[in-house]
C-alpha positions as CSV (number, residue, x, y, z in Angstrom):
1,M,-61.3,-44.2,-160.9
2,P,-62.6,-41.1,-159.2
3,L,-60.3,-39.3,-156.7
4,Q,-61.3,-39.2,-153.1
5,Y,-60.8,-36.2,-151.0
6,P,-59.1,-36.4,-148.6
7,P,-57.2,-39.3,-150.0
8,Q,-57.9,-42.6,-148.2
9,S,-54.4,-43.8,-147.2
10,P,-53.3,-45.9,-144.3
11,Y,-50.6,-43.3,-143.7
12,N,-52.9,-40.3,-143.6
13,P,-52.5,-38.8,-140.1
14,Y,-55.8,-36.8,-140.4
15,Q,-57.9,-39.9,-141.2
16,E,-59.8,-41.4,-138.4
17,P,-58.8,-45.0,-137.7
18,K,-61.4,-47.6,-138.6
19,K,-62.7,-49.7,-135.7
20,P,-63.5,-53.3,-136.2
21,A,-67.3,-53.8,-136.6
22,N,-67.3,-56.7,-134.1
23,L,-65.2,-55.0,-131.3
24,P,-67.9,-55.5,-128.6
25,K,-68.0,-59.2,-129.4
26,I,-64.2,-59.5,-129.1
27,I,-64.3,-57.7,-125.8
28,L,-67.0,-60.0,-124.4
29,I,-65.2,-63.1,-125.6
30,V,-61.9,-62.0,-124.0
31,M,-63.6,-61.1,-120.7
32,G,-65.4,-64.5,-120.7
33,V,-62.1,-66.4,-121.3
34,I,-60.5,-64.4,-118.5
35,I,-63.4,-65.2,-116.1
36,L,-63.3,-68.9,-117.0
37,I,-59.6,-69.1,-116.4
38,G,-60.0,-67.4,-113.1
39,V,-62.8,-69.7,-111.9
40,G,-60.9,-72.7,-113.1
41,Y,-57.8,-71.6,-111.2
42,L,-59.8,-71.1,-108.0
43,I,-61.4,-74.5,-108.3
44,W,-57.9,-76.1,-109.0
45,Q,-56.4,-74.3,-106.1
46,N,-59.2,-75.4,-103.8
47,Y,-59.0,-79.0,-104.9
48,F,-55.2,-79.3,-104.6
49,S,-54.8,-77.2,-101.4
50,Q,-56.1,-80.1,-99.4
51,E,-53.4,-82.7,-98.6
52,N,-55.5,-85.7,-99.6
53,P,-58.9,-84.7,-101.0
54,D,-59.9,-88.3,-101.7
55,D,-59.0,-89.6,-98.3
56,N,-62.2,-89.5,-96.4
57,L,-61.1,-91.5,-93.4
58,I,-64.1,-90.9,-91.3
59,N,-67.5,-92.3,-92.3
60,N,-69.8,-89.4,-91.6
61,N,-72.8,-91.6,-90.9
62,T,-71.3,-93.8,-88.2
63,G,-68.4,-91.7,-86.9
64,D,-65.9,-94.6,-87.2
65,L,-63.2,-95.3,-89.7
66,G,-64.5,-96.7,-93.0
67,D,-63.8,-100.2,-94.1
68,N,-60.2,-100.4,-92.8
69,T,-58.6,-100.3,-96.3
70,F,-56.0,-97.7,-96.1
71,D,-53.1,-96.8,-98.5
72,C,-50.0,-98.5,-97.1
73,S,-48.0,-98.3,-100.3
74,S,-46.7,-94.8,-99.7
75,D,-46.6,-91.9,-97.2
76,A,-50.2,-90.8,-97.7
77,Y,-51.3,-89.7,-94.2
78,N,-49.9,-87.6,-91.4
79,C,-51.3,-86.7,-88.0
80,A,-53.2,-83.7,-89.4
81,N,-55.4,-86.1,-91.4
82,F,-57.0,-87.4,-88.1
83,T,-59.2,-85.8,-85.5
84,T,-58.4,-88.4,-82.8
85,Q,-55.5,-90.5,-81.8
86,A,-57.6,-93.6,-82.1
87,E,-58.1,-92.9,-85.8
88,A,-54.4,-92.5,-86.4
89,Q,-53.7,-95.6,-84.3
90,E,-56.1,-97.7,-86.5
91,V,-54.3,-96.7,-89.6
92,F,-50.9,-97.3,-88.0
93,D,-52.0,-100.8,-86.8
94,Y,-53.5,-101.7,-90.1
95,C,-50.3,-100.8,-92.1
96,T,-48.1,-102.5,-89.5
97,E,-50.2,-105.7,-89.9
98,Q,-49.9,-105.4,-93.7
99,G,-46.1,-105.5,-93.4
100,A,-45.6,-101.9,-94.4
101,G,-44.5,-100.8,-90.9
102,D,-44.8,-97.1,-90.0
103,I,-44.9,-96.0,-93.7
104,H,-46.8,-92.8,-92.8
105,R,-44.4,-91.9,-89.9
106,L,-47.3,-91.6,-87.4
107,D,-45.2,-92.9,-84.5
108,A,-42.4,-90.4,-84.1
109,D,-40.8,-91.9,-81.0
110,G,-41.2,-95.5,-82.0
111,N,-43.2,-96.6,-79.0
112,G,-46.0,-98.1,-81.0
113,K,-48.5,-95.3,-80.3
114,A,-49.4,-93.1,-83.3
115,C,-50.0,-89.4,-83.2
116,E,-49.6,-88.9,-79.4
117,S,-50.2,-85.2,-79.9
118,L,-53.8,-85.9,-80.7
119,E,-54.6,-87.2,-77.2
């Protein structure tokens, strides 16, 4: 075996370190993963920052409340979900008729009028 000068040793302080041949690919992949994670996080934050993203109470074509099927099984709405007192009253009346009472706590003072602050 021929001798090399300077000797090729991993402990030689004068020897230049070898760079991986595919370093640019590694950098691009890492940057791509970071960007995908960032975009995914922003989408996730936007989706879950809304209180009830699937609750489209107002039918955009007619301006009135959809088909009167509201979730009365749990506290799913609050006064901030409505633009008018009439919308909140309709949900309140519907859940009361279904036997759930004021499940959403829309009537704070118990007088039968929901979200009076929206008037």
